[in-house]
C-alpha positions as CSV (number, residue, x, y, z in Angstrom):
1,M,98.2,64.5,92.5
2,I,99.0,68.1,91.4
3,T,102.0,68.8,89.3
4,R,103.5,72.1,88.0
5,Q,101.7,71.6,84.7
6,D,98.4,71.7,86.7
7,T,99.2,75.2,87.9
8,N,99.5,78.7,86.5
9,I,102.8,79.3,88.4
10,D,104.8,80.0,85.2
11,L,102.2,82.4,83.9
12,L,101.9,84.2,87.2
13,M,105.7,84.4,87.6
14,A,105.9,86.0,84.1
15,K,103.2,88.6,85.1
16,K,105.2,89.5,88.2
17,G,108.5,89.8,86.2
18,I,110.0,86.7,87.8
19,K,111.8,85.1,84.9
20,R,113.5,82.1,86.4
21,D,112.9,79.5,89.1
22,K,116.2,80.8,90.6
23,D,114.5,84.2,91.2
24,L,111.4,82.6,92.7
25,A,113.5,80.4,95.0
26,K,115.4,83.5,96.2
27,L,112.2,85.3,97.0
28,L,111.0,82.2,98.9
29,G,114.3,81.8,100.7
30,I,114.9,78.3,99.5
31,S,117.3,76.6,97.2
32,V,116.5,76.2,93.5
33,S,116.9,72.4,93.9
34,L,114.3,72.3,96.7
35,L,111.9,74.5,94.6
36,S,112.4,72.3,91.6
37,K,111.8,69.1,93.6
38,N,108.7,70.6,95.2
39,L,107.2,71.8,91.9
40,N,108.2,69.0,89.5
41,K,107.0,66.0,91.5
42,S,103.9,66.4,93.5
43,V,102.9,70.0,94.5
44,T,101.3,70.3,97.9
45,L,99.5,73.0,99.7
46,K,102.5,73.5,101.9
47,T,104.5,74.3,98.7
48,L,101.8,76.5,97.1
49,E,101.0,78.7,100.1
50,P,104.4,80.6,100.2
51,I,104.4,80.8,96.4
52,C,100.9,82.4,96.6
53,K,102.2,85.0,99.1
54,V,105.3,85.8,97.0
55,L,103.2,86.2,93.8
56,N,100.4,87.9,95.7
57,V,97.7,85.6,94.4
58,T,95.1,83.2,95.8
59,L,95.3,79.5,95.7
60,K,92.4,79.4,93.3
61,E,94.3,81.7,90.9
62,I,97.4,79.5,91.0
63,L,95.5,76.3,90.2
64,K,94.1,75.9,86.7
């Protein structure tokens, strides 16, 4: 099981100037609560793919 702690999402967000989950959720077109639910429980490829696109990174870059 992959969790947010197993990813570089926060670091990559900071590099892109995205300071809060609220901002990432807006870019993804989803609610903050849905983003939080998807990132803080069990992260799936379905969750990571759009995040990779928004952050302009590969799946390999997002995973530690």
